[in-house]
Every structure is written in structure tokens, then in C-alpha cells.
VOZA-439890 format. One record per residue (C-alpha): residue number from 1; x, y, z; residue in one letter. Coordinates in Angstrom, 2 decimals. Each point is the difference from the previous one (the first is absolute). Example, Ala and Ser with C-alpha at 12.3 -4.5 7.8 and 13.67 -1.06 7.14 Angstrom:
2
<pt 1,<12.30,-4.50,7.80>,"A">
<pt 2,<1.37,3.44,-0.66>,"S">
END
This chain:
70
<pt 1,<81.40,88.78,135.62>,"M">
<pt 2,<-1.17,2.80,-1.18>,"V">
<pt 3,<-0.79,-0.21,-3.39>,"P">
<pt 4,<1.99,2.86,-0.51>,"R">
<pt 5,<2.92,-0.81,1.68>,"L">
<pt 6,<0.21,-3.26,-1.97>,"R">
<pt 7,<-0.37,1.69,-3.06>,"S">
<pt 8,<2.64,2.20,0.92>,"F">
<pt 9,<1.91,-2.33,0.94>,"I">
<pt 10,<-0.22,-2.15,-2.63>,"G">
<pt 11,<0.76,3.23,-1.77>,"T">
<pt 12,<3.42,0.76,1.43>,"I">
<pt 13,<1.15,-3.84,-0.57>,"L">
<pt 14,<-0.66,-0.29,-4.43>,"I">
<pt 15,<1.59,3.80,0.07>,"I">
<pt 16,<3.10,-1.97,2.13>,"I">
<pt 17,<-0.61,-3.46,-1.97>,"L">
<pt 18,<0.24,1.40,-3.33>,"V">
<pt 19,<2.97,2.69,1.12>,"I">
<pt 20,<1.94,-2.82,1.67>,"F">
<pt 21,<-0.98,-2.44,-3.10>,"Y">
<pt 22,<1.10,2.31,-2.46>,"A">
<pt 23,<3.64,0.89,0.70>,"L">
<pt 24,<0.27,-3.60,1.14>,"A">
<pt 25,<-0.62,-1.58,-3.77>,"A">
<pt 26,<1.58,2.95,-1.89>,"T">
<pt 27,<3.22,-0.59,2.57>,"T">
<pt 28,<-0.41,-3.80,-0.96>,"F">
<pt 29,<-0.32,0.69,-3.40>,"A">
<pt 30,<2.81,3.02,-0.31>,"M">
<pt 31,<1.94,-2.44,1.96>,"L">
<pt 32,<-0.21,-3.55,-1.94>,"L">
<pt 33,<-1.73,0.74,-3.47>,"L">
<pt 34,<2.29,2.74,-0.91>,"A">
<pt 35,<1.59,-2.04,-3.09>,"T">
<pt 36,<-3.04,-2.15,-0.86>,"S">
<pt 37,<-1.74,-0.11,-3.35>,"P">
<pt 38,<-3.38,2.43,-0.36>,"W">
<pt 39,<-2.41,-3.17,-0.45>,"W">
<pt 40,<1.41,-0.75,4.49>,"V">
<pt 41,<-0.72,3.57,1.01>,"H">
<pt 42,<-3.39,-0.26,-1.97>,"F">
<pt 43,<-0.82,-3.06,2.38>,"L">
<pt 44,<1.55,1.51,3.21>,"Y">
<pt 45,<-1.72,3.14,0.03>,"F">
<pt 46,<-3.52,-1.71,-0.99>,"L">
<pt 47,<0.32,-2.42,2.44>,"I">
<pt 48,<0.96,2.38,2.73>,"S">
<pt 49,<-2.15,2.09,-0.54>,"G">
<pt 50,<-3.61,-1.96,0.24>,"L">
<pt 51,<2.66,-1.85,3.08>,"L">
<pt 52,<-1.43,3.22,2.29>,"W">
<pt 53,<-3.34,-0.92,-0.44>,"I">
<pt 54,<-0.03,-3.02,2.01>,"L">
<pt 55,<0.72,1.64,3.68>,"P">
<pt 56,<-1.82,3.08,-1.18>,"A">
<pt 57,<-3.36,-1.82,-0.36>,"M">
<pt 58,<0.74,-1.25,3.59>,"L">
<pt 59,<0.16,3.49,1.56>,"I">
<pt 60,<-3.37,0.91,-2.16>,"I">
<pt 61,<-1.21,-2.80,1.13>,"K">
<pt 62,<1.11,0.68,3.68>,"W">
<pt 63,<-1.41,3.54,-0.11>,"M">
<pt 64,<-3.50,-0.87,-0.89>,"A">
<pt 65,<-0.52,-1.83,2.88>,"G">
<pt 66,<-1.86,-3.08,1.61>,"P">
<pt 67,<-3.44,-1.29,-2.25>,"K">
<pt 68,<-3.20,1.14,1.77>,"P">
<pt 69,<-1.26,-2.67,1.25>,"K">
<pt 70,<-3.81,-0.96,-1.41>,"P">
END
């Protein structure tokens, strides 16, 4: 696959991931954590704020393409 096309597709996937994940995480927090203390909110948003990085790393690794053979 052409590197430019791979980068374009990866960028679109990351944008979709961020939008979907942000909406899902916020909806979950509003529905289930509304009456929780502040520290539960803090821990939830700390963990969920870092959790989206894992699938984004896989997409970026795919965007970089295969390693050239020596």
C-alpha cells in the first residue's frame, strides 16, 4: 500500500477513535458516576484519558508500514 494512503487512512481511523471514545467515556461517566465523589471522577478520567492511547499506538504502528529488510 502506498505510504500516503496508509497515512490518510490511519489519520481518519484515529479521528474516529478519538471522537467515539470521548463520547463513550463521557456518556458512561455521566450515567454511572454522577453521584460519585470527586476522587472517583478523577481516577476514572485519568485512566480513561490514557486508555485510548493503546489503540492509537497500534494504528500509528500500522501507518508506519513494514520495517525495511536489511
